C-alpha distance (Angstrom), angle and dihedral (degrees) to the residues before:
residue distance angle dihedral
M1 . . .
S2 3.79 . .
L3 3.77 121.9 .
R4 3.79 86.8 -141.7
A5 3.80 92.1 68.4
T6 3.80 113.5 131.7
A7 3.80 114.1 -99.0
S8 3.78 130.5 -173.6
L9 3.79 115.5 -65.8
T10 3.81 109.2 -95.8
V11 3.79 114.7 -148.8
V12 3.81 137.6 -170.6
L13 3.82 120.8 -161.0
V14 3.81 119.6 -148.6
D15 3.80 119.1 -173.5
D16 3.79 132.6 128.5
E17 3.82 90.6 -142.8
R18 3.80 111.4 82.1
L19 3.81 94.4 -157.3
A20 3.81 91.0 52.7
R21 3.82 91.2 51.8
E22 3.79 92.1 47.6
E23 3.81 92.9 47.7
L24 3.80 92.5 51.6
E25 3.79 92.0 45.1
F26 3.83 88.8 51.0
L27 3.82 91.0 52.6
L28 3.79 91.8 48.3
R29 3.81 92.0 55.3
D30 3.80 89.2 76.3
F31 3.82 90.3 63.4
I32 3.81 103.4 79.7
D33 3.81 95.0 -163.9
V34 3.82 94.3 52.2
E35 3.80 120.0 89.6
V36 3.81 122.8 -170.3
V37 3.80 101.9 -144.5
G38 3.79 100.4 172.0
V39 3.79 147.0 6.2
A40 3.79 133.3 -156.5
E41 3.79 131.8 -166.9
N42 3.80 97.4 -152.4
G43 3.78 143.1 9.6
V44 3.80 96.1 -95.0
Q45 3.79 92.1 53.1
A46 3.80 89.5 44.4
L47 3.81 92.0 59.1
E48 3.81 90.3 60.1
V49 3.80 94.2 42.3
I50 3.81 93.4 50.0
E51 3.80 92.8 46.0
T52 3.81 91.9 49.6
I53 3.79 100.9 41.0
D54 3.83 100.8 31.9
P55 3.82 95.7 -152.2
D56 3.78 127.8 -165.6
V57 3.80 95.1 -128.9
V58 3.81 135.6 19.2
F59 3.81 120.1 -157.4
L60 3.76 102.6 -154.2
D61 3.79 134.9 -170.9
V62 3.80 115.3 -143.9
Q63 3.79 105.1 -147.2
M64 3.80 109.6 59.6
P65 3.81 131.4 140.9
G66 3.80 118.9 -101.7
L67 3.80 99.8 5.7
D68 3.78 117.9 22.6
G69 3.80 125.1 -148.9
L70 3.80 97.2 -100.7
E71 3.80 92.9 49.5
L72 3.81 89.3 47.8
I73 3.80 89.8 57.9
R74 3.82 90.3 49.1
R75 3.83 91.5 50.5
I76 3.80 92.1 52.2
Q77 3.80 92.3 45.7
E78 3.82 89.9 53.8
R79 3.80 90.3 58.7
K80 3.81 89.9 68.6
V81 3.80 93.5 -135.5
R82 3.77 131.5 129.0
L83 3.78 107.4 -73.7
P84 3.77 129.1 -138.0
F85 3.78 115.2 -128.6
F86 3.79 110.2 -94.6
V87 3.80 125.2 -142.0
L88 3.80 113.8 -170.5
A89 3.80 111.2 -143.8
T90 3.79 112.1 -172.5
A91 3.78 143.5 139.9
Y92 3.81 90.9 -126.6
D93 3.78 129.1 74.0
Q94 3.82 98.5 -162.9
Y95 3.81 92.4 87.4
A96 3.80 95.0 60.8
L97 3.82 95.0 96.4
E98 3.79 93.3 50.8
A99 3.80 90.3 45.6
F100 3.80 88.4 54.8
R101 3.82 90.9 50.1
L102 3.81 89.4 52.5
E103 3.82 89.4 50.6
A104 3.79 96.2 -117.3
M105 3.79 110.3 178.9
D106 3.80 95.4 -133.1
Y107 3.80 144.0 -6.9
L108 3.81 121.1 -138.8
L109 3.79 125.9 -170.9
K110 3.79 119.3 -142.6
P111 2.95 130.7 -89.4
I112 3.79 85.0 53.7
E113 3.79 116.1 -143.2
K114 3.78 117.8 -140.2
D115 3.82 94.7 -131.3
R116 3.80 91.4 51.7
L117 3.80 90.2 47.0
G118 3.79 88.7 53.0
L119 3.80 90.5 58.4
T120 3.79 89.5 51.5
I121 3.81 91.7 51.0
E122 3.80 92.0 50.4
R123 3.79 90.5 49.6
A124 3.79 90.7 48.8
K125 3.80 91.4 52.2
R126 3.80 90.8 53.4
Y127 3.79 92.5 47.5
V128 3.81 94.0 47.6
A129 3.80 90.7 47.5
G130 3.80 87.8 55.9
S131 3.78 96.3 -113.2
G132 3.76 101.5 88.7
V133 3.79 117.8 138.6
G134 3.78 122.6 -147.9
D135 3.77 126.2 168.2
G136 3.78 89.9 -13.4
E137 3.78 95.7 -56.5
E138 3.78 124.4 111.1
E139 3.76 119.2 -126.8
A140 3.78 111.4 -134.7
G141 3.77 142.3 168.5
P142 3.80 125.0 -107.3
A143 3.79 111.5 -38.5
R144 3.78 115.6 -114.8
V145 3.78 123.1 -155.8
G146 3.81 115.7 -166.1
S147 3.79 122.8 -39.3
P148 3.82 123.9 -13.3
K149 3.79 114.0 -87.8
S150 3.80 117.8 -101.6
K151 3.82 94.7 -155.1
V152 3.79 137.8 34.4
V153 3.80 131.2 -166.3
V154 3.80 118.3 -114.3
K155 3.80 117.2 -168.0
A156 3.80 108.5 -143.1
G157 3.79 108.9 176.9
S158 3.80 107.4 -54.9
R159 3.81 93.3 -18.9
N160 3.79 127.9 94.2
L161 3.79 106.2 -150.8
L162 3.80 124.7 -164.2
V163 3.79 108.3 -139.4
D164 3.80 127.7 -171.6
T165 3.79 108.7 -117.2
S166 3.80 88.7 -130.3
E167 3.82 86.7 65.1
V168 3.80 93.4 54.2
V169 3.81 109.5 105.6
Y170 3.79 99.3 -176.8
A171 3.80 144.1 -32.8
K172 3.77 127.2 -140.3
I173 3.79 143.2 177.7
E174 3.79 112.0 -105.2
D175 3.81 122.7 174.3
G176 3.79 90.4 -21.2
L177 3.81 93.4 -52.3
I178 3.80 131.0 103.2
R179 3.79 111.7 -115.8
I180 3.80 122.1 -165.9
V181 3.80 122.7 -156.0
A182 3.80 115.0 -162.8
S183 3.81 137.0 162.0
G184 3.80 106.2 -58.7
V185 3.80 96.1 -11.5
S186 3.78 141.2 64.4
G187 3.75 134.0 176.0
E188 3.77 147.9 119.3
S189 3.77 125.5 -44.2
S190 3.79 127.2 -143.2
Y191 3.81 89.9 -131.6
K192 3.79 113.9 111.0
T193 3.81 96.9 -148.1
I194 3.79 139.2 14.7
D195 3.81 88.1 -118.1
E196 3.81 89.1 60.3
L197 3.81 92.2 49.1
Q198 3.81 91.9 45.5
G199 3.80 89.9 52.9
D200 3.82 90.8 61.7
L201 3.82 96.1 48.0
D202 3.79 134.3 78.1
P203 3.84 107.5 -84.9
E204 3.82 90.2 -152.2
V205 3.82 90.1 60.7
F206 3.80 108.0 29.5
W207 3.77 118.9 59.0
R208 3.82 132.8 -176.7
V209 3.80 100.6 -129.8
H210 3.77 94.8 169.6
R211 3.76 137.4 8.0
G212 3.82 90.1 -99.3
Y213 3.82 100.9 37.5
L214 3.79 139.7 64.1
V215 3.81 115.6 -173.4
N216 3.78 138.1 -167.4
L217 3.82 105.0 -122.5
N218 3.80 89.7 -150.2
R219 3.81 91.4 58.2
I220 3.81 99.2 55.3
R221 3.81 110.3 118.2
E222 3.82 101.0 -179.3
V223 3.80 138.9 8.9
N224 3.81 112.8 -153.9
P225 3.83 134.1 178.3
W226 3.79 116.8 -101.7
F227 3.79 134.9 -177.2
H228 3.83 124.6 -67.7
S229 3.84 90.6 29.2
S230 3.78 90.3 -66.0
L231 3.80 130.5 127.2
M232 3.78 138.4 -124.7
L233 3.80 120.3 -144.8
K234 3.77 124.0 -150.8
M235 3.78 107.5 -150.9
D236 3.79 129.1 -144.2
D237 3.81 97.0 -114.9
E238 3.80 128.2 114.5
K239 3.81 92.8 -91.2
G240 3.79 96.3 42.9
T241 3.80 87.5 -125.9
E242 3.80 117.1 -151.9
V243 3.80 114.9 -132.6
P244 3.83 122.1 -169.2
V245 3.79 121.1 -129.8
S246 3.78 116.8 -148.8
R247 3.78 116.8 -120.5
A248 3.80 92.9 -111.2
Q249 3.80 93.5 49.6
A250 3.81 91.3 43.9
K251 3.81 88.9 66.5
K252 3.79 90.8 55.6
L253 3.81 92.8 46.1
R254 3.80 92.4 50.6
A255 3.79 90.2 51.3
F256 3.80 92.3 45.8
L257 3.82 93.7 49.1
K258 3.82 93.4 34.7
L259 3.80 91.1 -126.0
């Protein structure tokens, strides 16, 4: 079984109006392959929810106190991590151009109609599956050229060390940089994003368990339950580092390991 198998669409709802959140959640109940896995009342709270849950899609109001929807998207983009697909849901149409500039997947006007929501859900499924089409261009995962690399460079101090990919335990985003932890060595990578690193590695071995982590499946020591039906991995490095698994990816890991 492949870890890349399509799972249900995981969704987070962000809106400072409780009735608006409840109405959208009610509409989404009619889509059997959509699961609302989190809600947030404002942009600041949404940052934490999105980072923790790692959803496929975020339905996002624009006008919210403290941190509005557009600024929330900018904040997440600055973190250089894999982004969820954003759907702007607002009563105003003047934000459509800015939403387009920020590469939002869709723009819904309130009150949201069920038929129009259905089109958004179908688009989201295609995008998440890696075959979404927008403006004539296909959405895809990390590009791969040729065979997976057998070695990667790890910068440890002033030294550039060549490390066998089989020795890589995990990689993570730390202060905007990609850090690789391998057997006996850890340091910075020259890769700009985890997506770029993932694209050069064997997809049967390295798996994106969370927006900020890429792990070597062969170097997982323990798989333990965590909150919100997620999992926590203990890795096979010197520190026994714990790596969170997003709720969506936890489903795939349970199926893969038959947990």
